MARBA-3410 file (N, C-alpha, C, O; in Angstrom, 1 decimal):
152
-46.1,109.2,-54.3,-46.4,107.9,-54.3,-47.9,108.0,-53.7,-48.1,108.8,-52.8 ~ -49.0,107.1,-54.2,-50.4,106.9,-53.3,-50.6,105.6,-53.5,-50.3,105.2,-54.6 ~ -51.2,104.8,-52.7,-51.5,103.3,-52.7,-52.8,103.7,-53.6,-53.3,104.8,-53.8 ~ -53.2,102.2,-54.3,-54.0,102.1,-55.2,-55.4,102.6,-54.1,-55.2,103.0,-53.0 ~ -56.8,102.3,-54.8,-58.1,102.3,-54.1,-57.8,100.8,-53.3,-57.9,100.7,-52.1
-57.4,99.8,-54.3,-57.8,98.2,-53.9,-56.7,98.3,-52.7,-57.2,98.2,-51.6 ~ -55.6,98.5,-52.6,-54.7,98.4,-51.4,-55.8,99.1,-49.8,-56.1,98.6,-48.7 ~ -56.0,100.1,-50.5,-56.7,101.0,-49.0,-57.8,100.2,-48.7,-57.9,100.1,-47.5 ~ -58.8,99.4,-49.5,-59.9,98.8,-49.0,-59.7,97.7,-48.7,-60.5,97.1,-48.0 ~ -58.2,96.8,-49.5,-58.0,95.5,-48.7,-57.3,95.8,-47.5,-57.0,94.8,-46.8
-56.9,96.8,-47.1,-56.4,97.1,-45.7,-58.1,97.2,-44.9,-58.5,96.3,-44.1 ~ -58.8,98.4,-45.3,-60.1,98.3,-44.5,-60.9,96.3,-44.3,-61.4,95.8,-43.3 ~ -60.7,95.7,-45.6,-61.4,94.5,-45.2,-60.5,93.8,-44.4,-61.1,92.9,-43.8 ~ -59.1,93.8,-44.0,-58.5,92.9,-43.3,-58.5,93.5,-41.8,-58.3,92.7,-40.9 ~ -58.6,94.7,-41.5,-59.2,95.4,-40.3,-60.3,94.8,-39.9,-60.4,94.3,-38.7
-61.2,94.6,-40.8,-62.7,93.8,-40.4,-62.5,92.4,-40.1,-63.1,91.8,-39.2 ~ -61.9,92.0,-40.7,-61.6,90.2,-40.6,-60.8,90.2,-39.1,-61.1,89.5,-38.2 ~ -59.8,91.0,-39.1,-58.7,91.2,-37.7,-59.7,91.3,-36.5,-59.4,91.0,-35.4 ~ -60.7,91.6,-36.9,-61.8,92.0,-35.4,-62.6,90.5,-35.0,-63.1,90.1,-33.9 ~ -62.4,89.9,-36.1,-62.8,88.6,-35.6,-62.3,87.1,-35.2,-61.4,86.6,-35.9
-62.8,86.5,-34.3,-62.1,85.5,-33.7,-61.4,84.8,-35.2,-61.9,84.7,-36.3 ~ -60.1,84.4,-34.6,-59.5,83.5,-36.1,-60.0,82.4,-36.5,-60.1,81.3,-35.8 ~ -60.3,82.6,-38.0,-60.6,81.4,-38.5,-62.1,81.1,-39.1,-62.6,80.3,-39.7 ~ -62.6,82.6,-38.3,-64.5,82.6,-38.3,-64.6,83.3,-39.9,-64.0,84.3,-40.4 ~ -65.3,82.8,-40.2,-65.9,83.0,-41.5,-67.0,84.3,-41.4,-68.0,84.3,-40.7
-66.6,85.6,-42.4,-67.5,86.6,-42.5,-67.8,86.4,-43.2,-67.1,86.1,-44.2 ~ -69.4,86.5,-43.3,-69.9,86.8,-44.7,-69.8,88.0,-45.6,-70.2,89.1,-45.3 ~ -69.3,87.7,-46.9,-68.9,88.8,-47.8,-70.1,90.2,-47.7,-69.6,91.4,-47.8 ~ -71.1,90.2,-47.6,-71.9,91.3,-47.7,-71.8,91.8,-46.2,-72.4,92.8,-46.2 ~ -71.4,91.6,-45.2,-71.2,91.7,-44.0,-70.2,92.9,-44.2,-70.5,94.1,-44.1
-68.7,92.2,-44.5,-67.4,93.1,-44.7,-67.6,94.2,-46.0,-66.8,95.1,-46.2 ~ -68.9,94.1,-47.0,-68.9,95.0,-47.9,-69.7,96.3,-47.3,-69.4,97.4,-47.5 ~ -71.2,95.8,-46.2,-71.7,96.8,-45.9,-71.0,97.3,-44.9,-71.3,98.4,-44.6 ~ -69.6,96.5,-44.0,-69.2,97.5,-42.8,-68.0,98.3,-43.3,-67.5,99.3,-42.7 ~ -67.7,97.9,-44.2,-66.8,98.9,-44.8,-66.4,99.6,-46.1,-65.4,100.1,-46.6
-68.1,99.4,-46.6,-68.6,100.7,-48.1,-67.5,99.8,-48.9,-66.5,100.4,-49.3 ~ -67.7,98.4,-49.3,-67.2,98.0,-50.6,-67.9,97.1,-51.4,-68.2,96.0,-50.9 ~ -68.4,97.4,-52.6,-68.9,96.3,-53.1,-68.5,95.1,-53.4,-67.3,94.7,-53.5 ~ -69.4,94.5,-53.3,-69.3,93.0,-53.6,-68.2,92.6,-54.7,-67.2,91.9,-54.3 ~ -68.1,92.9,-55.9,-67.2,92.4,-57.2,-65.8,92.7,-56.7,-64.9,91.9,-56.9
-65.8,94.4,-55.7,-64.6,94.7,-55.7,-64.0,93.9,-54.5,-62.8,93.6,-54.6 ~ -64.5,93.6,-53.5,-63.8,93.1,-52.3,-63.6,91.3,-52.8,-63.1,90.4,-52.1 ~ -63.9,91.2,-53.8,-63.7,89.6,-54.3,-62.5,89.9,-55.1,-61.6,89.0,-55.1 ~ -62.2,91.1,-55.7,-61.3,91.4,-56.4,-60.2,91.7,-55.5,-59.2,91.0,-55.8 ~ -60.1,92.4,-54.6,-58.9,92.7,-53.7,-58.4,92.0,-52.7,-57.2,92.1,-52.2
-59.5,91.0,-52.3,-58.9,89.8,-51.8,-58.0,88.7,-52.5,-57.2,88.0,-51.9 ~ -58.4,88.6,-54.0,-57.5,87.6,-54.4,-56.2,87.4,-54.3,-55.8,86.3,-54.3 ~ -55.4,88.5,-54.3,-54.1,88.6,-53.7,-53.8,88.3,-52.4,-53.0,87.3,-52.2 ~ -54.3,88.7,-51.7,-54.6,88.1,-50.2,-54.5,86.8,-49.8,-53.8,86.3,-48.9 ~ -55.6,86.2,-50.9,-55.7,84.9,-50.9,-54.6,84.0,-51.3,-54.2,83.0,-50.6
-54.2,84.3,-52.4,-53.2,83.8,-53.1,-51.8,84.0,-52.1,-50.8,83.4,-52.4 ~ -51.8,84.6,-51.2,-50.9,84.7,-50.3,-50.2,83.9,-49.1,-49.1,83.6,-48.7 ~ -51.9,83.7,-48.9,-52.0,82.5,-47.8,-52.0,83.5,-46.4,-51.7,83.2,-45.3 ~ -52.5,84.7,-46.9,-53.0,85.7,-45.3,-54.8,85.4,-45.2,-55.4,85.3,-44.1 ~ -55.5,85.5,-46.4,-57.0,85.4,-46.2,-57.0,84.2,-46.8,-56.2,83.9,-47.6
-58.3,83.4,-46.4,-58.8,82.4,-46.9,-60.3,82.4,-47.1,-61.0,83.0,-46.2 ~ -61.0,81.5,-48.4,-62.6,82.2,-48.7,-63.2,80.6,-48.6,-62.5,79.6,-48.9 ~ -64.4,80.8,-48.3,-65.2,79.7,-48.1,-66.5,80.0,-49.1,-67.2,80.9,-48.6 ~ -66.9,79.4,-50.5,-67.9,79.5,-51.1,-69.1,79.0,-50.7,-69.0,78.2,-49.8 ~ -70.4,79.3,-51.5,-71.3,78.5,-51.0,-72.5,79.6,-49.9,-72.4,80.8,-49.5
-73.3,78.9,-49.7,-74.4,79.3,-48.4,-73.9,79.6,-47.4,-74.1,78.7,-46.6 ~ -73.1,80.7,-47.0,-72.8,80.7,-45.2,-71.0,80.9,-45.8,-70.1,80.9,-45.1 ~ -71.1,81.1,-46.9,-69.6,81.1,-47.6,-68.6,83.0,-46.8,-69.1,83.9,-46.1 ~ -67.6,82.9,-47.3,-67.6,84.6,-47.1,-66.0,84.7,-46.9,-65.4,84.1,-47.8 ~ -65.2,85.2,-46.1,-63.6,85.3,-46.0,-63.5,85.0,-44.8,-64.3,85.2,-43.9
-62.0,84.4,-44.6,-61.7,84.5,-43.2,-60.1,84.6,-43.0,-59.3,84.5,-43.9 ~ -59.8,84.9,-42.0,-58.0,85.3,-41.8,-57.5,83.8,-41.5,-58.0,83.0,-40.8 ~ -56.2,83.6,-42.3,-55.3,82.4,-42.3,-54.2,82.3,-41.2,-54.0,81.5,-40.3 ~ -53.6,83.5,-41.6,-52.9,84.3,-40.4,-53.6,85.1,-39.6,-54.5,85.9,-39.9 ~ -53.0,84.8,-38.1,-53.2,86.0,-36.8,-53.2,86.6,-37.5,-52.8,86.3,-38.7
-53.7,88.2,-36.9,-53.2,89.6,-37.0,-52.0,90.0,-36.9,-51.5,90.7,-37.7 ~ -51.4,89.5,-35.6,-50.5,89.7,-35.2,-48.8,89.4,-36.3,-47.8,90.0,-36.2 ~ -49.1,88.3,-37.3,-48.4,88.0,-38.0,-48.8,88.6,-39.5,-48.2,88.0,-40.3 ~ -49.5,89.6,-39.9,-49.7,90.4,-41.1,-49.7,91.8,-40.7,-50.3,92.4,-39.9 ~ -48.7,92.1,-41.7,-48.2,93.9,-41.3,-49.0,94.3,-42.8,-49.5,93.6,-43.6
-48.8,95.8,-42.8,-49.3,96.6,-43.8,-48.2,97.0,-45.1,-48.4,97.7,-46.1 ~ -47.0,96.2,-44.7,-46.3,95.8,-45.9,-46.7,94.4,-46.4,-46.9,94.5,-47.7 ~ -46.9,93.2,-46.1,-47.8,92.6,-46.5,-48.6,92.6,-47.5,-48.4,92.0,-48.6 ~ -49.9,93.6,-47.3,-50.8,94.0,-47.9,-50.5,94.9,-48.6,-51.4,95.1,-49.4 ~ -49.7,95.5,-48.8,-49.1,96.2,-50.0,-48.2,95.5,-50.7,-48.2,95.9,-51.8
-47.5,94.8,-50.4,-46.6,93.8,-51.6,-47.6,93.2,-52.6,-47.6,93.2,-53.9 ~ -48.8,92.5,-51.6,-49.6,91.8,-52.4,-50.5,92.1,-53.4,-50.9,91.3,-54.2 ~ -50.8,93.6,-53.0,-51.8,94.4,-53.9,-51.2,95.3,-54.7,-51.8,95.7,-55.7 ~ -49.9,95.7,-54.4,-48.9,96.5,-55.4,-48.1,95.9,-56.3,-48.1,96.4,-57.5 ~ -47.3,94.7,-56.0,-46.3,94.1,-55.9,-45.1,94.6,-55.0,-45.3,95.1,-53.9
-43.6,94.3,-55.7,-42.9,94.8,-55.0,-42.8,96.9,-54.8,-43.4,97.8,-55.5 ~ -42.0,97.0,-54.0,-42.3,98.6,-54.3,-40.6,99.1,-54.7,-39.5,98.7,-54.3 ~ -41.0,99.6,-55.2,-39.6,100.3,-56.3,-40.2,101.7,-56.3,-41.2,101.9,-56.9 ~ -39.6,102.7,-55.8,-39.8,104.3,-55.9,-39.2,104.8,-57.2,-39.5,105.9,-57.6 ~ -38.4,104.0,-57.7,-37.9,104.6,-59.3,-37.3,103.2,-59.8,-36.9,102.2,-59.2
-37.4,103.5,-61.1,-37.1,102.4,-62.3,-35.6,101.6,-61.8,-35.3,100.5,-61.7 ~ -35.0,102.7,-61.6,-33.5,102.5,-61.6,-33.2,101.2,-60.0,-32.4,100.2,-60.0 ~ -33.9,101.6,-59.2,-33.6,100.3,-58.0,-34.4,99.0,-58.4,-34.2,97.8,-58.1 ~ -35.2,99.4,-59.0,-35.9,97.7,-59.7,-35.2,96.5,-60.2,-35.6,95.3,-59.9 ~ -34.1,96.7,-60.8,-32.9,95.3,-61.3,-31.7,96.1,-61.4,-31.6,97.1,-62.0
-30.7,95.3,-60.4,-29.6,96.0,-60.7,-29.1,95.8,-61.9,-29.0,94.7,-62.6 ~ -28.6,97.0,-62.3,-27.7,97.1,-63.8,-28.7,97.9,-64.7,-28.3,98.2,-65.8 ~ -29.9,98.2,-64.4,-31.0,98.8,-65.3,-30.2,99.9,-65.7,-29.8,100.1,-66.8 ~ -30.0,100.8,-64.6,-29.8,102.0,-65.3,-27.9,102.2,-65.6,-27.0,101.8,-64.9 ~ -28.0,102.9,-66.6,-26.5,103.1,-67.0,-25.9,104.4,-65.8,-24.7,104.7,-65.4
-26.9,104.8,-65.5,-26.2,106.1,-63.7,-25.7,105.1,-62.8,-24.6,105.5,-62.6 ~ -26.0,104.0,-61.9,-25.9,103.3,-61.0,-24.7,103.5,-60.2,-24.7,103.4,-59.0 ~ -23.3,103.7,-61.1,-22.1,104.0,-60.7,-21.7,105.4,-59.8,-21.0,105.4,-58.7 ~ -22.5,106.4,-60.4,-22.2,107.8,-60.2,-23.0,108.5,-59.6,-22.7,109.3,-58.7 ~ -24.4,108.2,-60.0,-25.5,108.8,-59.6,-25.7,109.3,-58.1,-25.5,108.4,-57.2
-25.8,110.1,-57.8,-26.0,110.4,-56.3,-27.3,109.9,-55.9,-27.2,109.7,-54.7 ~ -28.7,109.7,-56.6,-29.7,110.1,-55.9,-29.8,108.0,-56.0,-30.7,107.4,-55.4 ~ -29.3,107.7,-56.4,-29.2,106.0,-56.5,-29.4,105.5,-54.9,-30.4,105.1,-54.2 ~ -28.6,105.6,-54.7,-28.0,105.5,-52.7,-29.6,105.7,-52.0,-30.3,104.8,-51.4 ~ -29.8,107.0,-52.3,-30.9,107.8,-51.7,-32.2,106.8,-51.9,-33.0,106.5,-51.0
-32.2,106.6,-53.1,-33.6,105.6,-53.2,-33.7,104.4,-52.8,-34.8,103.9,-52.4 ~ -32.8,103.9,-52.7,-32.3,102.4,-52.0,-33.0,102.7,-50.2,-34.0,102.1,-49.8 ~ -32.2,103.6,-49.5,-32.2,103.9,-48.3,-33.8,104.2,-48.2,-34.5,103.6,-47.5 ~ -34.3,105.2,-49.0,-35.9,105.3,-48.7,-36.7,104.1,-48.9,-37.5,103.8,-48.0 ~ -36.5,103.4,-49.7,-37.3,102.4,-50.0,-37.2,101.4,-48.9,-38.2,100.9,-48.5
-36.1,101.0,-48.6,-35.7,100.2,-47.5,-36.6,100.8,-45.9,-37.4,100.2,-45.3 ~ -36.1,102.0,-45.7,-36.8,102.9,-44.5,-38.0,102.7,-44.6,-38.6,102.2,-43.6 ~ -38.9,102.9,-46.0,-39.8,102.6,-46.2,-41.0,101.1,-45.8,-42.2,101.1,-45.6 ~ -39.9,100.1,-46.0,-40.6,99.1,-46.0,-40.6,98.6,-44.6,-41.5,98.0,-43.9 ~ -39.4,99.0,-44.3,-39.3,98.7,-42.7,-40.3,99.5,-41.5,-40.4,99.1,-40.3
-40.8,100.4,-42.0,-41.8,101.2,-41.2,-43.2,100.4,-41.4,-43.9,100.0,-40.4 ~ -43.5,100.1,-43.0,-44.9,99.3,-43.1,-44.9,97.9,-42.6,-46.0,97.4,-42.6 ~ -43.7,97.0,-42.2,-43.4,96.2,-41.6,-43.4,95.9,-40.0,-43.3,94.9,-39.4 ~ -43.5,97.4,-39.6,-43.6,97.4,-38.0,-44.9,97.4,-37.8,-45.2,97.1,-36.6 ~ -45.9,97.7,-38.5,-47.5,97.6,-38.2,-48.4,96.7,-38.5,-48.9,96.5,-39.6
-48.6,95.8,-37.3,-49.1,94.8,-37.7,-50.9,95.0,-37.6,-51.3,96.0,-37.2 ~ -51.6,94.1,-38.0,-53.3,94.0,-38.1,-53.6,93.9,-36.7,-54.8,94.1,-36.4 ~ -52.7,93.6,-35.6,-53.4,94.0,-34.4,-53.1,94.5,-33.7,-53.5,94.4,-32.6 ~ -51.9,95.5,-34.2,-51.5,96.7,-33.4,-52.5,97.8,-34.1,-52.8,98.7,-33.3 ~ -53.0,97.8,-35.2,-54.0,98.7,-36.2,-55.5,98.4,-35.1,-56.2,99.3,-34.7
-55.7,97.3,-35.0,-57.0,97.3,-34.2,-56.9,97.7,-33.0,-57.7,98.6,-32.7 ~ -56.1,97.4,-32.3,-55.8,98.1,-30.5,-55.5,99.6,-30.8,-55.4,100.1,-29.7 ~ -55.4,100.4,-31.6,-54.9,101.7,-31.9,-56.5,102.3,-32.1,-56.8,103.3,-31.5 ~ -57.4,101.7,-33.1,-58.7,101.7,-33.7,-59.2,101.9,-32.4,-59.5,103.1,-32.1 ~ -59.4,100.9,-31.7,-59.9,101.1,-30.4,-59.9,101.9,-29.2,-60.8,102.0,-28.4
-58.8,102.3,-29.2,-58.0,103.1,-28.1,-58.7,104.7,-28.6,-59.3,105.5,-27.9 ~ -58.4,104.8,-30.6,-59.1,105.9,-30.8,-60.8,106.2,-30.8,-61.4,107.2,-30.6 ~ -61.2,104.8,-31.0,-62.6,105.0,-30.5,-63.0,105.6,-29.0,-63.8,106.5,-28.7 ~ -62.2,104.6,-28.1,-62.7,104.8,-26.4,-62.6,106.1,-26.6,-63.7,106.6,-26.1 ~ -61.7,106.9,-27.1,-61.5,108.5,-26.5,-62.5,109.4,-27.7,-62.5,110.6,-27.8
-63.0,108.7,-28.3,-64.3,109.6,-29.0,-65.7,109.0,-28.1,-66.7,109.6,-28.1 ~ -65.4,107.8,-27.4,-67.0,107.6,-26.7,-67.5,106.5,-27.6,-68.6,106.1,-27.1 ~ -67.0,105.8,-28.7,-67.7,104.6,-29.6,-67.1,103.7,-29.0,-66.2,103.8,-28.2 ~ -67.8,102.6,-29.6,-67.4,101.5,-29.4,-66.5,100.8,-30.8,-66.8,101.1,-32.0 ~ -65.8,100.0,-30.5,-65.1,99.5,-32.0,-66.1,98.6,-32.9,-65.9,98.1,-34.0
-67.1,98.5,-32.3,-68.2,97.2,-33.2,-68.9,98.1,-34.2,-69.3,97.6,-35.2 ~ -69.2,99.8,-34.0,-69.3,100.5,-34.9,-68.9,101.3,-35.4,-69.4,102.3,-35.8 ~ -67.2,100.9,-35.7,-66.4,102.0,-36.7,-66.6,101.1,-38.0,-67.0,99.9,-38.0 ~ -66.3,102.1,-39.0,-66.0,101.7,-40.3,-64.5,102.4,-40.5,-64.1,103.6,-40.7 ~ -63.8,101.1,-40.2,-62.1,100.9,-40.2,-61.0,101.7,-41.1,-60.4,100.8,-41.7
-60.6,102.4,-41.5,-59.7,102.7,-42.6,-59.8,104.1,-42.7,-60.8,104.7,-42.3 ~ -58.8,104.6,-43.4,-58.8,106.1,-43.8,-59.7,105.8,-45.1,-60.1,106.8,-45.8
END
């Protein structure tokens, strides 16, 4: 499983927004320049996060995007779910009874366990934690966090 480019870039944009004071509007062009995202793609990838109440948008001159939730309240799981939808590693666990092999399949339970562990791991990484980790990593490299292009 590989996350989509949209999810990757949404994470980068949220990292950028997480470094700003909560509620501060960040110009679209500034996010795009800092994170190497085209304006049209940024608007597209932030729409699911706006719908989920994680990010807000301000139109017009001086408009841009801002965090509605605090970085401590936003996890990687929130972003993956907003961008990708529910996490199902295999169609057999997407809906109860969809697979006639559920009752005896040896991998059915494994898929459920793997899915649950993946969701728990994604849920433990908040954007506040990620910003702090980036700052520590950059400090080790002798750089300030203001000059970083966050995200892998």
